[in-house]
VMD Tcl script that draws the C-alpha trace (Angstrom):
set ca {
  {-33.38 -79.47 16.23}
  {-35.95 -79.84 13.12}
  {-33.31 -80.83 10.56}
  {-31.96 -83.42 8.37}
  {-28.63 -83.24 6.29}
  {-29.65 -85.48 3.40}
  {-26.21 -87.02 2.50}
  {-25.49 -88.62 -0.93}
  {-22.17 -90.77 -0.66}
  {-20.23 -93.86 -3.00}
  {-19.12 -96.78 -1.16}
  {-18.35 -95.31 1.90}
  {-18.43 -96.89 5.34}
  {-21.67 -96.14 7.22}
  {-20.59 -96.05 11.00}
  {-17.86 -93.55 11.03}
  {-19.59 -91.15 8.62}
  {-21.40 -89.19 11.17}
  {-18.49 -88.56 12.94}
  {-16.65 -87.60 9.78}
  {-18.92 -85.19 8.88}
  {-19.28 -83.50 12.47}
  {-22.99 -84.20 11.67}
  {-24.89 -82.75 15.19}
  {-28.34 -83.21 13.50}
  {-30.41 -85.91 12.04}
  {-29.46 -87.44 8.87}
  {-30.36 -89.61 5.96}
  {-27.35 -90.83 4.02}
  {-27.87 -92.43 0.77}
  {-24.64 -94.66 -0.20}
  {-24.40 -96.14 -3.94}
  {-22.66 -99.41 -3.41}
  {-23.36 -102.75 -4.42}
  {-26.27 -104.42 -2.48}
  {-28.95 -103.33 -0.44}
  {-28.53 -102.86 3.71}
  {-30.11 -100.64 6.16}
  {-28.40 -98.97 9.18}
  {-29.49 -97.41 11.99}
  {-27.83 -95.43 15.26}
  {-27.46 -91.94 17.65}
  {-25.02 -89.92 17.00}
  {-25.02 -86.53 19.58}
  {-28.09 -87.50 20.21}
  {-29.74 -87.27 16.69}
  {-31.21 -90.34 14.85}
  {-28.71 -91.24 11.66}
  {-30.45 -93.26 9.10}
  {-28.57 -94.99 6.26}
  {-29.40 -96.96 2.88}
  {-27.39 -98.91 0.94}
  {-28.73 -99.25 -2.13}
  {-27.45 -100.46 -5.16}
  {-28.27 -97.81 -7.67}
  {-25.69 -94.86 -9.11}
  {-25.83 -91.55 -10.29}
  {-25.99 -88.46 -7.99}
  {-30.00 -87.17 -8.87}
  {-31.12 -90.51 -7.81}
  {-29.35 -90.69 -4.64}
  {-30.17 -87.21 -3.70}
  {-34.20 -88.25 -4.78}
  {-34.06 -91.05 -2.59}
  {-33.02 -88.77 -0.01}
  {-35.31 -86.27 -0.21}
  {-38.63 -88.81 -0.70}
  {-37.74 -90.53 3.09}
  {-36.96 -86.75 4.49}
  {-39.32 -86.00 7.39}
  {-38.28 -83.30 9.26}
  {-39.37 -79.48 8.90}
  {-36.39 -78.25 7.66}
  {-33.32 -80.13 5.22}
  {-30.01 -79.79 3.81}
  {-28.19 -81.25 1.00}
  {-25.22 -82.76 1.63}
  {-21.96 -85.15 0.32}
  {-19.92 -87.32 1.99}
  {-16.70 -85.23 1.69}
  {-18.45 -82.40 3.54}
  {-17.50 -81.14 6.79}
  {-20.18 -79.32 9.14}
  {-19.06 -76.35 11.49}
  {-20.19 -76.99 15.21}
  {-23.18 -75.31 15.42}
  {-24.29 -75.71 11.80}
  {-27.97 -76.70 12.67}
  {-29.23 -73.87 14.93}
  {-27.65 -71.25 12.23}
  {-29.86 -72.97 9.77}
  {-33.08 -72.81 11.96}
  {-32.26 -69.38 12.73}
  {-31.81 -68.31 9.18}
  {-35.36 -69.85 8.21}
  {-36.82 -67.87 11.21}
  {-35.32 -64.72 10.02}
  {-36.56 -65.01 5.99}
  {-40.24 -66.83 6.72}
  {-41.09 -66.04 2.76}
  {-37.66 -67.93 1.67}
  {-38.56 -71.50 0.68}
  {-34.87 -72.36 0.20}
  {-31.60 -70.82 1.80}
  {-27.84 -71.22 -0.08}
  {-25.41 -71.22 2.40}
  {-21.58 -70.89 1.68}
  {-19.24 -74.09 2.13}
  {-15.41 -73.50 2.13}
  {-13.65 -74.84 -0.92}
  {-10.25 -75.21 -2.32}
  {-10.14 -72.16 -4.78}
  {-9.86 -74.26 -7.86}
  {-13.41 -75.39 -6.80}
  {-15.05 -72.08 -5.83}
  {-17.69 -71.30 -8.09}
  {-19.84 -68.73 -5.76}
  {-19.22 -67.27 -2.26}
  {-22.13 -65.30 -1.03}
  {-21.00 -62.00 0.57}
  {-24.35 -60.01 0.84}
  {-27.83 -61.55 0.90}
  {-29.61 -61.53 -1.70}
  {-32.65 -63.16 -3.97}
  {-31.69 -65.61 -6.32}
  {-33.40 -65.35 -9.90}
  {-33.19 -66.73 -13.48}
  {-30.10 -65.49 -14.34}
  {-28.05 -65.88 -11.20}
  {-29.01 -69.52 -10.03}
  {-26.09 -71.43 -12.56}
  {-23.27 -71.09 -9.99}
  {-24.92 -73.11 -6.96}
  {-23.66 -76.33 -5.60}
  {-26.40 -79.14 -4.45}
  {-24.82 -79.35 -0.83}
  {-25.25 -75.02 -0.41}
  {-29.02 -75.64 -0.42}
  {-31.87 -75.96 2.47}
  {-35.04 -75.88 1.84}
  {-38.64 -76.12 3.91}
  {-39.00 -79.80 3.25}
  {-42.88 -79.53 2.70}
  {-42.28 -76.88 0.30}
  {-40.09 -79.09 -2.07}
  {-42.58 -82.04 -1.76}
  {-45.96 -79.94 -2.43}
  {-44.21 -78.59 -5.19}
  {-43.39 -82.37 -6.35}
  {-39.35 -81.31 -7.50}
  {-36.57 -83.76 -7.97}
  {-32.74 -83.48 -9.37}
  {-32.79 -84.72 -13.19}
  {-30.89 -88.29 -13.41}
  {-29.82 -87.21 -16.72}
  {-27.13 -84.79 -14.86}
  {-24.23 -84.89 -12.33}
  {-21.73 -87.62 -11.44}
  {-22.91 -91.25 -12.32}
  {-24.92 -89.87 -15.12}
  {-24.85 -89.53 -18.61}
  {-23.80 -85.63 -18.33}
  {-21.50 -84.48 -16.06}
  {-23.10 -82.48 -14.25}
  {-25.49 -79.55 -13.45}
  {-28.29 -81.64 -11.58}
  {-27.89 -78.40 -9.20}
  {-28.64 -75.84 -10.91}
  {-31.53 -77.60 -13.02}
  {-33.29 -78.79 -9.56}
  {-33.10 -74.39 -8.73}
  {-34.28 -74.03 -12.12}
  {-36.76 -76.24 -10.98}
  {-37.79 -74.76 -7.87}
  {-38.06 -71.19 -9.30}
  {-40.78 -72.15 -12.07}
  {-42.59 -73.90 -9.20}
  {-42.88 -70.26 -7.81}
  {-40.79 -70.93 -4.60}
  {-38.44 -68.28 -3.16}
  {-34.42 -68.57 -2.69}
  {-32.37 -66.26 -1.07}
  {-28.71 -66.63 -0.67}
  {-27.00 -65.93 2.38}
  {-23.12 -64.76 3.38}
  {-23.16 -67.91 6.42}
  {-20.76 -70.44 6.41}
  {-21.95 -73.94 7.62}
  {-18.77 -75.86 6.70}
  {-16.46 -76.81 4.16}
  {-14.96 -79.33 1.44}
  {-12.35 -81.73 2.38}
  {-10.52 -82.15 -0.69}
  {-10.70 -85.32 -2.94}
  {-10.70 -86.21 -6.55}
  {-14.05 -85.84 -8.39}
  {-16.17 -88.62 -9.85}
  {-17.21 -86.74 -12.94}
  {-14.25 -83.86 -13.56}
  {-11.48 -85.00 -15.83}
  {-10.15 -81.60 -16.93}
  {-11.53 -79.32 -19.87}
  {-12.19 -82.16 -22.30}
  {-14.47 -82.30 -25.57}
  {-16.71 -84.10 -23.02}
  {-16.85 -81.56 -20.88}
  {-17.85 -78.50 -23.45}
  {-19.91 -80.81 -25.38}
  {-22.32 -82.06 -21.91}
  {-22.00 -77.99 -20.88}
  {-23.75 -76.94 -23.84}
  {-26.48 -79.88 -23.66}
  {-26.75 -78.37 -19.86}
  {-27.24 -74.99 -20.97}
  {-29.65 -76.26 -23.49}
  {-31.64 -77.04 -20.38}
  {-31.17 -74.16 -18.66}
  {-31.37 -71.58 -20.81}
  {-33.29 -72.38 -23.80}
  {-33.43 -70.24 -26.76}
  {-30.76 -67.84 -24.87}
  {-28.27 -70.66 -24.26}
  {-25.98 -69.37 -27.16}
  {-24.92 -66.43 -25.68}
  {-24.83 -67.65 -22.24}
  {-22.49 -69.89 -23.57}
  {-20.59 -67.36 -25.14}
  {-20.03 -65.66 -22.09}
  {-19.36 -68.32 -19.82}
  {-16.28 -69.14 -22.23}
  {-14.77 -65.59 -21.98}
  {-15.52 -65.43 -18.26}
  {-13.66 -68.64 -18.35}
  {-11.37 -68.63 -20.83}
  {-7.91 -68.50 -19.29}
  {-8.76 -71.47 -16.97}
  {-10.56 -73.84 -18.99}
  {-9.09 -73.20 -22.63}
  {-5.84 -74.28 -22.78}
  {-5.56 -77.04 -24.41}
  {-8.90 -76.60 -26.04}
  {-8.99 -72.63 -27.39}
  {-12.46 -70.89 -26.88}
  {-13.67 -71.05 -29.98}
  {-13.16 -74.74 -30.62}
  {-15.22 -74.78 -26.86}
  {-18.47 -72.59 -28.33}
  {-18.24 -75.15 -31.34}
  {-18.83 -78.05 -29.13}
  {-21.10 -76.89 -26.72}
  {-23.20 -75.31 -29.88}
  {-22.93 -79.30 -30.85}
  {-24.12 -79.91 -26.89}
  {-26.99 -77.11 -27.66}
  {-28.55 -79.07 -30.63}
  {-28.07 -82.46 -28.60}
  {-30.49 -81.09 -26.11}
  {-32.57 -79.83 -28.79}
  {-32.80 -82.70 -31.04}
  {-33.84 -85.01 -27.75}
  {-31.08 -87.58 -27.68}
  {-29.88 -87.07 -24.41}
}
mol new
graphics top color blue
foreach p $ca { graphics top sphere $p radius 0.5 }
foreach p [lrange $ca 0 end-1] q [lrange $ca 1 end] { graphics top cylinder $p $q radius 0.2 }
display resetview
């Protein structure tokens, strides 16, 4: 198979990762840890390359994997994803079915509290519906990303200044570069439950960081999109911090993004 899984990991033991994730294709694993090391082995007949690097930030980690990718297709992954048997063949077949697509978005099963999306049908991704998808749902034609010089933000995501959003910014940049993105109702794996590296509740920082993100995602439409976000999720998110206060915090974040203080 001409597919590589680009895995972002933190302080993991490399030897058993391919088994734990049920990898059956090539993979490039970027392990954020102390010190530097390289390890290579074969798992189920596929080459697994492991880079242990003294760096922090999921965006930097994903960029480190993407810059080393040399297969026809790549799939972004995390250390806590367990792939279904046959995922590689499903992805390659999907790219054959949709030759116009540069990126395809797949379903990953997650616990209800973590569920931000679920593709029920085939749909084209555009500027108004790209903000729900995690990086681990994204597969791409590697050459399309390299030609467009697309990379992940170093300002957002686990280990960065702002909590999350590097995946949405990545898809935004792909659309701006003219790449075609299609979401598919195909399930390729599941996420093992674990403690989040960035989410610590719906705190003031959560809403302020979300405001900064919405400035970069939506520009002049950041305020109405913020209001829509809060009203849609106020039951689950606005228990301790009311939605009006949360909206004020998001407005502060939007101003911070505008002022360039990020």
